[in-house]
Predicted model as a PDB file, atoms N, CA, C, CB and O in Angstrom, pLDDT in the B-factor column:
MODEL        1                                                                  
ATOM      1  N   UNK A   1       2.539   2.768  14.953  1.00 64.00           N  
ATOM      2  CA  UNK A   1       3.471   1.712  14.663  1.00 64.00           C  
ATOM      3  C   UNK A   1       2.667   0.444  14.394  1.00 64.00           C  
ATOM      4  CB  UNK A   1       4.484   1.515  15.828  1.00 64.00           C  
ATOM      5  O   UNK A   1       1.690   0.164  15.090  1.00 64.00           O  
ATOM      6  N   UNK A   2       3.070  -0.308  13.402  1.00 64.00           N  
ATOM      7  CA  UNK A   2       2.424  -1.569  13.064  1.00 64.00           C  
ATOM      8  C   UNK A   2       3.463  -2.670  13.157  1.00 64.00           C  
ATOM      9  CB  UNK A   2       1.780  -1.521  11.644  1.00 64.00           C  
ATOM     10  O   UNK A   2       4.544  -2.566  12.576  1.00 64.00           O  
ATOM     11  N   UNK A   3       3.137  -3.720  13.884  1.00 69.00           N  
ATOM     12  CA  UNK A   3       4.059  -4.833  14.076  1.00 69.00           C  
ATOM     13  C   UNK A   3       3.333  -6.120  13.702  1.00 69.00           C  
ATOM     14  CB  UNK A   3       4.589  -4.889  15.550  1.00 69.00           C  
ATOM     15  O   UNK A   3       2.132  -6.250  13.940  1.00 69.00           O  
ATOM     16  N   UNK A   4       4.054  -7.063  13.120  1.00 69.00           N  
ATOM     17  CA  UNK A   4       3.466  -8.350  12.744  1.00 69.00           C  
ATOM     18  C   UNK A   4       4.353  -9.469  13.255  1.00 69.00           C  
ATOM     19  CB  UNK A   4       3.282  -8.457  11.205  1.00 69.00           C  
ATOM     20  O   UNK A   4       5.565  -9.464  13.036  1.00 69.00           O  
ATOM     21  N   UNK A   5       3.744 -10.425  13.936  1.00 75.00           N  
ATOM     22  CA  UNK A   5       4.467 -11.606  14.424  1.00 75.00           C  
ATOM     23  C   UNK A   5       3.759 -12.826  13.873  1.00 75.00           C  
ATOM     24  CB  UNK A   5       4.535 -11.648  16.000  1.00 75.00           C  
ATOM     25  O   UNK A   5       2.593 -13.066  14.187  1.00 75.00           O  
ATOM     26  N   UNK A   6       4.451 -13.593  13.058  1.00 74.00           N  
ATOM     27  CA  UNK A   6       3.860 -14.797  12.465  1.00 74.00           C  
ATOM     28  C   UNK A   6       3.829 -15.910  13.506  1.00 74.00           C  
ATOM     29  CB  UNK A   6       4.656 -15.249  11.205  1.00 74.00           C  
ATOM     30  O   UNK A   6       4.788 -16.108  14.251  1.00 74.00           O  
ATOM     31  N   UNK A   7       2.714 -16.632  13.544  1.00 71.00           N  
ATOM     32  CA  UNK A   7       2.576 -17.780  14.441  1.00 71.00           C  
ATOM     33  C   UNK A   7       3.613 -18.819  14.001  1.00 71.00           C  
ATOM     34  CB  UNK A   7       1.100 -18.378  14.411  1.00 71.00           C  
ATOM     35  O   UNK A   7       3.596 -19.239  12.844  1.00 71.00           O  
ATOM     36  N   UNK A   8       4.513 -19.241  14.893  1.00 73.00           N  
ATOM     37  CA  UNK A   8       5.596 -20.152  14.480  1.00 73.00           C  
ATOM     38  C   UNK A   8       5.138 -21.553  14.085  1.00 73.00           C  
ATOM     39  CB  UNK A   8       6.586 -20.271  15.585  1.00 73.00           C  
ATOM     40  O   UNK A   8       5.876 -22.264  13.402  1.00 73.00           O  
ATOM     41  N   UNK A   9       3.950 -21.964  14.495  1.00 76.00           N  
ATOM     42  CA  UNK A   9       3.504 -23.323  14.192  1.00 76.00           C  
ATOM     43  C   UNK A   9       2.735 -23.432  12.883  1.00 76.00           C  
ATOM     44  CB  UNK A   9       2.651 -23.831  15.310  1.00 76.00           C  
ATOM     45  O   UNK A   9       2.391 -24.534  12.457  1.00 76.00           O  
ATOM     46  N   UNK A  10       2.460 -22.290  12.238  1.00 70.00           N  
ATOM     47  CA  UNK A  10       1.689 -22.315  10.992  1.00 70.00           C  
ATOM     48  C   UNK A  10       2.024 -21.100  10.148  1.00 70.00           C  
ATOM     49  CB  UNK A  10       0.175 -22.363  11.282  1.00 70.00           C  
ATOM     50  O   UNK A  10       2.408 -20.058  10.679  1.00 70.00           O  
ATOM     51  N   UNK A  11       1.884 -21.226   8.851  1.00 65.00           N  
ATOM     52  CA  UNK A  11       2.060 -20.086   7.951  1.00 65.00           C  
ATOM     53  C   UNK A  11       0.741 -19.366   7.719  1.00 65.00           C  
ATOM     54  CB  UNK A  11       2.651 -20.543   6.616  1.00 65.00           C  
ATOM     55  O   UNK A  11       0.703 -18.371   6.995  1.00 65.00           O  
ATOM     56  N   UNK A  12      -0.338 -19.850   8.318  1.00 69.00           N  
ATOM     57  CA  UNK A  12      -1.663 -19.342   8.011  1.00 69.00           C  
ATOM     58  C   UNK A  12      -2.044 -18.064   8.747  1.00 69.00           C  
ATOM     59  CB  UNK A  12      -2.656 -20.380   8.313  1.00 69.00           C  
ATOM     60  O   UNK A  12      -2.894 -17.314   8.266  1.00 69.00           O  
ATOM     61  N   UNK A  13      -1.447 -17.803   9.880  1.00 74.00           N  
ATOM     62  CA  UNK A  13      -1.866 -16.615  10.613  1.00 74.00           C  
ATOM     63  C   UNK A  13      -0.764 -16.106  11.526  1.00 74.00           C  
ATOM     64  CB  UNK A  13      -3.114 -16.908  11.423  1.00 74.00           C  
ATOM     65  O   UNK A  13       0.239 -16.777  11.770  1.00 74.00           O  
ATOM     66  N   UNK A  14      -0.986 -14.906  12.017  1.00 76.00           N  
ATOM     67  CA  UNK A  14      -0.070 -14.267  12.948  1.00 76.00           C  
ATOM     68  C   UNK A  14      -0.812 -13.144  13.642  1.00 76.00           C  
ATOM     69  CB  UNK A  14       1.202 -13.739  12.225  1.00 76.00           C  
ATOM     70  O   UNK A  14      -2.034 -13.041  13.534  1.00 76.00           O  
ATOM     71  N   UNK A  15      -0.084 -12.308  14.349  1.00 78.00           N  
ATOM     72  CA  UNK A  15      -0.693 -11.237  15.118  1.00 78.00           C  
ATOM     73  C   UNK A  15      -0.153  -9.887  14.663  1.00 78.00           C  
ATOM     74  CB  UNK A  15      -0.442 -11.440  16.618  1.00 78.00           C  
ATOM     75  O   UNK A  15       1.056  -9.657  14.664  1.00 78.00           O  
ATOM     76  N   UNK A  16      -1.064  -8.997  14.273  1.00 79.00           N  
ATOM     77  CA  UNK A  16      -0.706  -7.611  13.997  1.00 79.00           C  
ATOM     78  C   UNK A  16      -1.000  -6.812  15.253  1.00 79.00           C  
ATOM     79  CB  UNK A  16      -1.486  -7.040  12.757  1.00 79.00           C  
ATOM     80  O   UNK A  16      -2.040  -7.002  15.885  1.00 79.00           O  
ATOM     81  N   UNK A  17      -0.097  -5.927  15.613  1.00 81.00           N  
ATOM     82  CA  UNK A  17      -0.322  -5.033  16.740  1.00 81.00           C  
ATOM     83  C   UNK A  17      -0.199  -3.606  16.231  1.00 81.00           C  
ATOM     84  CB  UNK A  17       0.686  -5.311  17.905  1.00 81.00           C  
ATOM     85  O   UNK A  17       0.836  -3.224  15.684  1.00 81.00           O  
ATOM     86  N   UNK A  18      -1.237  -2.832  16.407  1.00 83.00           N  
ATOM     87  CA  UNK A  18      -1.244  -1.436  15.992  1.00 83.00           C  
ATOM     88  C   UNK A  18      -1.153  -0.569  17.237  1.00 83.00           C  
ATOM     89  CB  UNK A  18      -2.519  -1.094  15.161  1.00 83.00           C  
ATOM     90  O   UNK A  18      -1.999  -0.666  18.126  1.00 83.00           O  
ATOM     91  N   UNK A  19      -0.133   0.276  17.307  1.00 88.00           N  
ATOM     92  CA  UNK A  19       0.050   1.194  18.424  1.00 88.00           C  
ATOM     93  C   UNK A  19      -0.149   2.612  17.908  1.00 88.00           C  
ATOM     94  CB  UNK A  19       1.461   1.023  19.078  1.00 88.00           C  
ATOM     95  O   UNK A  19       0.508   3.030  16.954  1.00 88.00           O  
ATOM     96  N   UNK A  20      -1.052   3.347  18.537  1.00 89.00           N  
ATOM     97  CA  UNK A  20      -1.372   4.702  18.107  1.00 89.00           C  
ATOM     98  C   UNK A  20      -1.007   5.682  19.231  1.00 89.00           C  
ATOM     99  CB  UNK A  20      -2.886   4.824  17.726  1.00 89.00           C  
ATOM    100  O   UNK A  20      -1.400   5.472  20.379  1.00 89.00           O  
ATOM    101  N   UNK A  21      -0.272   6.733  18.920  1.00 91.00           N  
ATOM    102  CA  UNK A  21       0.040   7.736  19.948  1.00 91.00           C  
ATOM    103  C   UNK A  21      -1.250   8.362  20.485  1.00 91.00           C  
ATOM    104  CB  UNK A  21       0.976   8.838  19.374  1.00 91.00           C  
ATOM    105  O   UNK A  21      -2.170   8.645  19.718  1.00 91.00           O  
ATOM    106  N   UNK A  22      -1.314   8.574  21.785  1.00 92.00           N  
ATOM    107  CA  UNK A  22      -2.528   9.126  22.396  1.00 92.00           C  
ATOM    108  C   UNK A  22      -2.879  10.500  21.824  1.00 92.00           C  
ATOM    109  CB  UNK A  22      -2.355   9.227  23.910  1.00 92.00           C  
ATOM    110  O   UNK A  22      -4.049  10.882  21.837  1.00 92.00           O  
ATOM    111  N   UNK A  23      -1.916  11.235  21.332  1.00 93.00           N  
ATOM    112  CA  UNK A  23      -2.179  12.551  20.746  1.00 93.00           C  
ATOM    113  C   UNK A  23      -3.020  12.446  19.476  1.00 93.00           C  
ATOM    114  CB  UNK A  23      -0.865  13.263  20.437  1.00 93.00           C  
ATOM    115  O   UNK A  23      -3.619  13.435  19.054  1.00 93.00           O  
ATOM    116  N   UNK A  24      -3.074  11.268  18.865  1.00 90.00           N  
ATOM    117  CA  UNK A  24      -3.861  11.059  17.646  1.00 90.00           C  
ATOM    118  C   UNK A  24      -5.291  10.617  17.940  1.00 90.00           C  
ATOM    119  CB  UNK A  24      -3.185  10.030  16.767  1.00 90.00           C  
ATOM    120  O   UNK A  24      -6.096  10.481  17.018  1.00 90.00           O  
ATOM    121  N   UNK A  25      -5.618  10.388  19.223  1.00 93.00           N  
ATOM    122  CA  UNK A  25      -6.943   9.916  19.616  1.00 93.00           C  
ATOM    123  C   UNK A  25      -7.678  10.990  20.409  1.00 93.00           C  
ATOM    124  CB  UNK A  25      -6.834   8.623  20.442  1.00 93.00           C  
ATOM    125  O   UNK A  25      -7.060  11.850  21.036  1.00 93.00           O  
ATOM    126  N   UNK A  26      -9.005  10.925  20.371  1.00 94.00           N  
ATOM    127  CA  UNK A  26      -9.832  11.842  21.142  1.00 94.00           C  
ATOM    128  C   UNK A  26     -10.460  11.035  22.281  1.00 94.00           C  
ATOM    129  CB  UNK A  26     -10.934  12.533  20.241  1.00 94.00           C  
ATOM    130  O   UNK A  26     -11.186  10.076  22.019  1.00 94.00           O  
ATOM    131  N   UNK A  27     -10.195  11.404  23.542  1.00 94.00           N  
ATOM    132  CA  UNK A  27     -10.766  10.666  24.664  1.00 94.00           C  
ATOM    133  C   UNK A  27     -12.289  10.562  24.560  1.00 94.00           C  
ATOM    134  CB  UNK A  27     -10.379  11.334  25.979  1.00 94.00           C  
ATOM    135  O   UNK A  27     -12.970  11.550  24.284  1.00 94.00           O  
ATOM    136  N   UNK A  28     -12.812   9.362  24.783  1.00 95.00           N  
ATOM    137  CA  UNK A  28     -14.247   9.136  24.747  1.00 95.00           C  
ATOM    138  C   UNK A  28     -14.814   8.886  23.357  1.00 95.00           C  
ATOM    139  CB  UNK A  28     -14.934  10.294  25.344  1.00 95.00           C  
ATOM    140  O   UNK A  28     -15.993   8.558  23.221  1.00 95.00           O  
ATOM    141  N   UNK A  29     -13.992   9.036  22.325  1.00 94.00           N  
ATOM    142  CA  UNK A  29     -14.445   8.804  20.950  1.00 94.00           C  
ATOM    143  C   UNK A  29     -13.822   7.508  20.432  1.00 94.00           C  
ATOM    144  CB  UNK A  29     -14.070  10.009  20.022  1.00 94.00           C  
ATOM    145  O   UNK A  29     -12.676   7.206  20.765  1.00 94.00           O  
ATOM    146  N   UNK A  30     -14.552   6.739  19.627  1.00 93.00           N  
ATOM    147  CA  UNK A  30     -13.978   5.497  19.078  1.00 93.00           C  
ATOM    148  C   UNK A  30     -12.902   5.804  18.045  1.00 93.00           C  
ATOM    149  CB  UNK A  30     -15.081   4.624  18.443  1.00 93.00           C  
ATOM    150  O   UNK A  30     -12.984   6.795  17.319  1.00 93.00           O  
ATOM    151  N   UNK A  31     -11.912   4.956  17.990  1.00 89.00           N  
ATOM    152  CA  UNK A  31     -10.888   5.051  16.941  1.00 89.00           C  
ATOM    153  C   UNK A  31     -11.413   4.309  15.717  1.00 89.00           C  
ATOM    154  CB  UNK A  31      -9.501   4.456  17.420  1.00 89.00           C  
ATOM    155  O   UNK A  31     -12.062   3.272  15.849  1.00 89.00           O  
ATOM    156  N   UNK A  32     -11.138   4.830  14.542  1.00 89.00           N  
ATOM    157  CA  UNK A  32     -11.572   4.202  13.299  1.00 89.00           C  
ATOM    158  C   UNK A  32     -10.341   3.680  12.565  1.00 89.00           C  
ATOM    159  CB  UNK A  32     -12.375   5.205  12.407  1.00 89.00           C  
ATOM    160  O   UNK A  32      -9.391   4.420  12.309  1.00 89.00           O  
ATOM    161  N   UNK A  33     -10.378   2.398  12.235  1.00 85.00           N  
ATOM    162  CA  UNK A  33      -9.284   1.769  11.497  1.00 85.00           C  
ATOM    163  C   UNK A  33      -9.857   1.265  10.180  1.00 85.00           C  
ATOM    164  CB  UNK A  33      -8.619   0.599  12.321  1.00 85.00           C  
ATOM    165  O   UNK A  33     -10.873   0.571  10.168  1.00 85.00           O  
ATOM    166  N   UNK A  34      -9.219   1.608   9.087  1.00 84.00           N  
ATOM    167  CA  UNK A  34      -9.694   1.200   7.770  1.00 84.00           C  
ATOM    168  C   UNK A  34      -8.665   0.263   7.137  1.00 84.00           C  
ATOM    169  CB  UNK A  34      -9.953   2.439   6.860  1.00 84.00           C  
ATOM    170  O   UNK A  34      -7.470   0.557   7.114  1.00 84.00           O  
ATOM    171  N   UNK A  35      -9.149  -0.863   6.626  1.00 81.00           N  
ATOM    172  CA  UNK A  35      -8.298  -1.836   5.944  1.00 81.00           C  
ATOM    173  C   UNK A  35      -8.764  -1.904   4.500  1.00 81.00           C  
ATOM    174  CB  UNK A  35      -8.355  -3.254   6.635  1.00 81.00           C  
ATOM    175  O   UNK A  35      -9.948  -2.118   4.237  1.00 81.00           O  
ATOM    176  N   UNK A  36      -7.848  -1.723   3.568  1.00 81.00           N  
ATOM    177  CA  UNK A  36      -8.182  -1.719   2.148  1.00 81.00           C  
ATOM    178  C   UNK A  36      -7.425  -2.845   1.455  1.00 81.00           C  
ATOM    179  CB  UNK A  36      -7.849  -0.346   1.499  1.00 81.00           C  
ATOM    180  O   UNK A  36      -6.200  -2.927   1.545  1.00 81.00           O  
ATOM    181  N   UNK A  37      -8.157  -3.705   0.767  1.00 77.00           N  
ATOM    182  CA  UNK A  37      -7.543  -4.824   0.055  1.00 77.00           C  
ATOM    183  C   UNK A  37      -6.971  -4.359  -1.276  1.00 77.00           C  
ATOM    184  CB  UNK A  37      -8.563  -5.950  -0.168  1.00 77.00           C  
ATOM    185  O   UNK A  37      -7.436  -3.379  -1.859  1.00 77.00           O  
ATOM    186  N   UNK A  38      -5.973  -5.065  -1.742  1.00 78.00           N  
ATOM    187  CA  UNK A  38      -5.418  -4.814  -3.065  1.00 78.00           C  
ATOM    188  C   UNK A  38      -6.368  -5.380  -4.115  1.00 78.00           C  
ATOM    189  CB  UNK A  38      -3.999  -5.437  -3.206  1.00 78.00           C  
ATOM    190  O   UNK A  38      -6.910  -6.467  -3.914  1.00 78.00           O  
ATOM    191  N   UNK A  39      -6.586  -4.688  -5.216  1.00 80.00           N  
ATOM    192  CA  UNK A  39      -7.528  -5.159  -6.239  1.00 80.00           C  
ATOM    193  C   UNK A  39      -6.887  -6.171  -7.196  1.00 80.00           C  
ATOM    194  CB  UNK A  39      -8.069  -3.973  -7.035  1.00 80.00           C  
ATOM    195  O   UNK A  39      -6.785  -5.920  -8.397  1.00 80.00           O  
ATOM    196  N   UNK A  40      -6.459  -7.311  -6.655  1.00 82.00           N  
ATOM    197  CA  UNK A  40      -5.774  -8.284  -7.514  1.00 82.00           C  
ATOM    198  C   UNK A  40      -6.370  -9.694  -7.407  1.00 82.00           C  
ATOM    199  CB  UNK A  40      -4.296  -8.329  -7.160  1.00 82.00           C  
ATOM    200  O   UNK A  40      -5.702 -10.678  -7.723  1.00 82.00           O  
ATOM    201  N   UNK A  41      -7.632  -9.786  -6.957  1.00 80.00           N  
ATOM    202  CA  UNK A  41      -8.321 -11.079  -6.832  1.00 80.00           C  
ATOM    203  C   UNK A  41      -7.602 -12.059  -5.906  1.00 80.00           C  
ATOM    204  CB  UNK A  41      -8.475 -11.708  -8.196  1.00 80.00           C  
ATOM    205  O   UNK A  41      -7.683 -13.272  -6.098  1.00 80.00           O  
ATOM    206  N   UNK A  42      -6.906 -11.539  -4.913  1.00 78.00           N  
ATOM    207  CA  UNK A  42      -6.224 -12.389  -3.947  1.00 78.00           C  
ATOM    208  C   UNK A  42      -7.245 -13.137  -3.095  1.00 78.00           C  
ATOM    209  CB  UNK A  42      -5.283 -11.553  -3.056  1.00 78.00           C  
ATOM    210  O   UNK A  42      -8.341 -12.634  -2.844  1.00 78.00           O  
ATOM    211  N   UNK A  43      -6.881 -14.337  -2.652  1.00 78.00           N  
ATOM    212  CA  UNK A  43      -7.753 -15.112  -1.768  1.00 78.00           C  
ATOM    213  C   UNK A  43      -7.366 -14.917  -0.303  1.00 78.00           C  
ATOM    214  CB  UNK A  43      -7.696 -16.600  -2.133  1.00 78.00           C  
ATOM    215  O   UNK A  43      -7.853 -15.642   0.564  1.00 78.00           O  
ATOM    216  N   UNK A  44      -6.519 -13.972  -0.027  1.00 75.00           N  
ATOM    217  CA  UNK A  44      -6.128 -13.693   1.350  1.00 75.00           C  
ATOM    218  C   UNK A  44      -7.291 -13.055   2.091  1.00 75.00           C  
ATOM    219  CB  UNK A  44      -4.886 -12.778   1.397  1.00 75.00           C  
ATOM    220  O   UNK A  44      -8.169 -12.440   1.486  1.00 75.00           O  
ATOM    221  N   UNK A  45      -7.285 -13.211   3.410  1.00 76.00           N  
ATOM    222  CA  UNK A  45      -8.354 -12.661   4.214  1.00 76.00           C  
ATOM    223  C   UNK A  45      -7.776 -11.969   5.434  1.00 76.00           C  
ATOM    224  CB  UNK A  45      -9.341 -13.753   4.628  1.00 76.00           C  
ATOM    225  O   UNK A  45      -6.605 -12.141   5.773  1.00 76.00           O  
ATOM    226  N   UNK A  46      -8.610 -11.192   6.080  1.00 77.00           N  
ATOM    227  CA  UNK A  46      -8.206 -10.390   7.227  1.00 77.00           C  
ATOM    228  C   UNK A  46      -9.299 -10.512   8.284  1.00 77.00           C  
ATOM    229  CB  UNK A  46      -7.962  -8.889   6.826  1.00 77.00           C  
ATOM    230  O   UNK A  46     -10.484 -10.417   7.964  1.00 77.00           O  
ATOM    231  N   UNK A  47      -8.916 -10.720   9.520  1.00 78.00           N  
ATOM    232  CA  UNK A  47      -9.885 -10.826  10.602  1.00 78.00           C  
ATOM    233  C   UNK A  47      -9.397 -10.005  11.803  1.00 78.00           C  
ATOM    234  CB  UNK A  47     -10.108 -12.315  11.002  1.00 78.00           C  
ATOM    235  O   UNK A  47      -8.196  -9.831  12.012  1.00 78.00           O  
ATOM    236  N   UNK A  48     -10.336  -9.521  12.562  1.00 78.00           N  
ATOM    237  CA  UNK A  48     -10.026  -8.775  13.784  1.00 78.00           C  
ATOM    238  C   UNK A  48     -10.642  -9.515  14.949  1.00 78.00           C  
ATOM    239  CB  UNK A  48     -10.552  -7.302  13.713  1.00 78.00           C  
ATOM    240  O   UNK A  48     -11.835  -9.817  14.937  1.00 78.00           O  
ATOM    241  N   UNK A  49      -9.837  -9.809  15.958  1.00 76.00           N  
ATOM    242  CA  UNK A  49     -10.343 -10.460  17.157  1.00 76.00           C  
ATOM    243  C   UNK A  49      -9.842  -9.699  18.383  1.00 76.00           C  
ATOM    244  CB  UNK A  49      -9.903 -11.952  17.209  1.00 76.00           C  
ATOM    245  O   UNK A  49      -8.788  -9.063  18.350  1.00 76.00           O  
ATOM    246  N   UNK A  50     -10.600  -9.775  19.436  1.00 76.00           N  
ATOM    247  CA  UNK A  50     -10.211  -9.118  20.677  1.00 76.00           C  
ATOM    248  C   UNK A  50      -9.240 -10.005  21.432  1.00 76.00           C  
ATOM    249  CB  UNK A  50     -11.445  -8.796  21.547  1.00 76.00           C  
ATOM    250  O   UNK A  50      -9.465 -11.204  21.595  1.00 76.00           O  
ATOM    251  N   UNK A  51      -8.154  -9.392  21.889  1.00 70.00           N  
ATOM    252  CA  UNK A  51      -7.162 -10.133  22.695  1.00 70.00           C  
ATOM    253  C   UNK A  51      -7.373  -9.761  24.142  1.00 70.00           C  
ATOM    254  CB  UNK A  51      -5.683  -9.819  22.246  1.00 70.00           C  
ATOM    255  O   UNK A  51      -7.488  -8.582  24.478  1.00 70.00           O  
ATOM    256  N   UNK A  52      -7.425 -10.748  24.989  1.00 72.00           N  
ATOM    257  CA  UNK A  52      -7.586 -10.499  26.427  1.00 72.00           C  
ATOM    258  C   UNK A  52      -6.423 -11.046  27.195  1.00 72.00           C  
ATOM    259  CB  UNK A  52      -8.876 -11.110  26.946  1.00 72.00           C  
ATOM    260  O   UNK A  52      -6.382 -10.930  28.420  1.00 72.00           O  
TER     261      UNK A  52                                                      
ENDMDL                                                                          
END                                                                             
């Protein structure tokens, strides 16, 4: 499941939350997530940060 919540104070960023069923993961192995940009010369960007 993928969820997106836009930061209410700005249009510049928000939070994506990716939930993966445990049956799709292998214990002790890293999960691999691939992000592919659209080939349209967009100036949009994507960043990943750790939430604590």
